[in-house]
C-alpha positions as CSV (number, residue, x, y, z in Angstrom):
1,Q,0.0,0.0,0.0
2,E,1.4,3.3,-1.1
3,Q,1.9,5.9,1.6
4,V,2.1,8.8,-0.7
5,V,0.5,9.9,-4.0
6,E,2.1,12.6,-6.1
7,S,0.3,14.5,-8.8
8,G,0.5,17.7,-10.9
9,G,3.4,16.9,-13.3
10,G,3.3,17.4,-17.0
11,L,5.0,19.0,-20.0
12,V,5.9,22.7,-19.7
13,E,8.0,25.1,-21.7
14,P,11.1,26.6,-20.2
15,G,10.2,29.5,-18.0
16,G,6.8,28.0,-17.2
17,S,5.3,27.0,-13.9
18,L,3.8,23.9,-12.3
19,T,2.5,23.0,-8.9
20,L,2.9,19.5,-7.6
21,S,0.8,18.0,-4.9
22,C,1.4,15.1,-2.5
23,T,-1.1,13.4,-0.2
24,G,0.2,11.0,2.4
25,S,-0.5,8.9,5.4
26,P,-0.1,10.1,9.1
27,R,3.3,8.3,9.0
28,I,4.4,10.9,6.5
29,F,2.4,13.9,7.8
30,N,2.9,14.3,11.5
31,I,4.5,16.8,13.9
32,M,7.8,14.9,13.9
33,T,8.4,14.7,10.2
34,M,10.1,16.9,7.6
35,V,8.0,16.3,4.4
36,A,10.2,16.4,1.4
37,W,10.2,16.5,-2.4
38,Y,12.9,14.6,-4.3
39,R,13.6,14.2,-7.9
40,Q,15.3,11.6,-10.0
41,V,16.7,11.5,-13.5
42,P,17.3,8.0,-15.0
43,G,20.8,6.9,-14.2
44,K,21.3,9.4,-11.4
45,Q,20.7,9.3,-7.7
46,R,17.6,10.7,-6.2
47,E,18.1,14.4,-5.2
48,L,16.5,16.2,-2.3
49,V,14.8,19.3,-3.7
50,A,12.9,20.8,-0.7
51,R,11.6,20.0,2.7
52,A,9.1,21.4,5.1
53,A,8.6,21.0,8.9
54,F,5.3,20.8,10.7
55,S,6.1,24.3,12.0
56,G,6.4,25.8,8.5
57,F,10.2,25.9,8.4
58,T,11.4,25.1,4.9
59,T,14.6,24.6,3.1
60,V,15.3,24.2,-0.7
61,A,18.3,23.0,-2.6
62,D,20.6,25.6,-4.0
63,S,19.8,24.5,-7.6
64,V,16.1,25.6,-7.2
65,K,16.5,28.4,-4.7
66,G,14.4,31.4,-5.7
67,R,12.3,29.3,-8.1
68,F,10.7,26.5,-6.1
69,T,8.6,26.8,-3.0
70,I,7.5,24.0,-0.7
71,S,4.5,24.2,1.6
72,R,2.4,21.7,3.6
73,D,-1.1,21.7,4.8
74,N,-1.0,19.6,7.9
75,Y,-4.8,19.3,8.2
76,K,-5.2,18.0,4.7
77,A,-2.0,15.9,4.9
78,T,-0.9,17.4,1.7
79,A,2.4,19.0,0.5
80,Y,2.9,21.2,-2.5
81,L,5.9,22.2,-4.6
82,Q,5.3,25.4,-6.5
83,M,7.9,25.5,-9.4
84,N,8.5,28.7,-11.3
85,R,10.9,29.6,-14.1
86,L,11.3,26.0,-14.9
87,E,14.5,24.9,-16.8
88,P,15.2,21.9,-18.9
89,E,17.5,20.7,-16.1
90,D,14.4,20.4,-13.9
91,T,13.1,17.5,-16.0
92,A,12.8,14.5,-13.7
93,V,10.4,12.3,-11.8
94,Y,9.4,14.1,-8.6
95,Y,8.7,12.1,-5.5
96,C,7.4,13.0,-2.0
97,N,8.5,11.4,1.2
98,T,10.1,12.5,4.4
99,D,13.7,13.6,5.1
100,P,15.2,11.2,5.9
101,P,12.9,9.0,3.8
102,F,10.9,5.9,4.7
103,D,12.3,3.4,2.1
104,T,9.1,1.5,2.0
105,D,6.9,4.6,1.3
106,W,8.0,5.8,-2.1
107,G,5.1,6.5,-4.4
108,Q,5.0,6.3,-8.2
109,G,6.2,9.9,-8.5
110,T,5.0,12.4,-11.1
111,Q,6.9,13.2,-14.3
112,V,7.9,16.8,-15.0
113,T,9.3,17.5,-18.5
114,V,10.6,21.0,-19.4
115,S,11.0,21.3,-23.1
116,A,10.3,23.7,-25.9
C-alpha cells in the first residue's frame, strides 16, 4: 500500500510553472516529520529538492532556490511544490517522502518535463 500519492506533473515550456501535490498517510504527515520533495533522472541518484517541517520551516536545494517553494497543509495531509521559471534541467520524476525518507513509502512519482 502506497503511503504517498504525487500529482501535478506534466510537460511545460522553459520559463513556465507547475504546482505538484502530494497526499500521504499520518506516517508521512505528523508533527515529527520533515515532508520532502525529491527528484530523480534516469541513471542518477535521487536528489532532495525541498523539505518542510510541521512548523512551517522550509529549506530548498541551491539548484532551485528562488524558483521553487515548498509548503504543507497539515490538516489535509498534503504537501505542495510550486515550481516557477522551470528549466530543462528540472526535468525529472518528482517524489514525495520524508527527510530522511521511509524506504518503503516511495510513491509512483510524477513526471515533470521541461521542453520547448
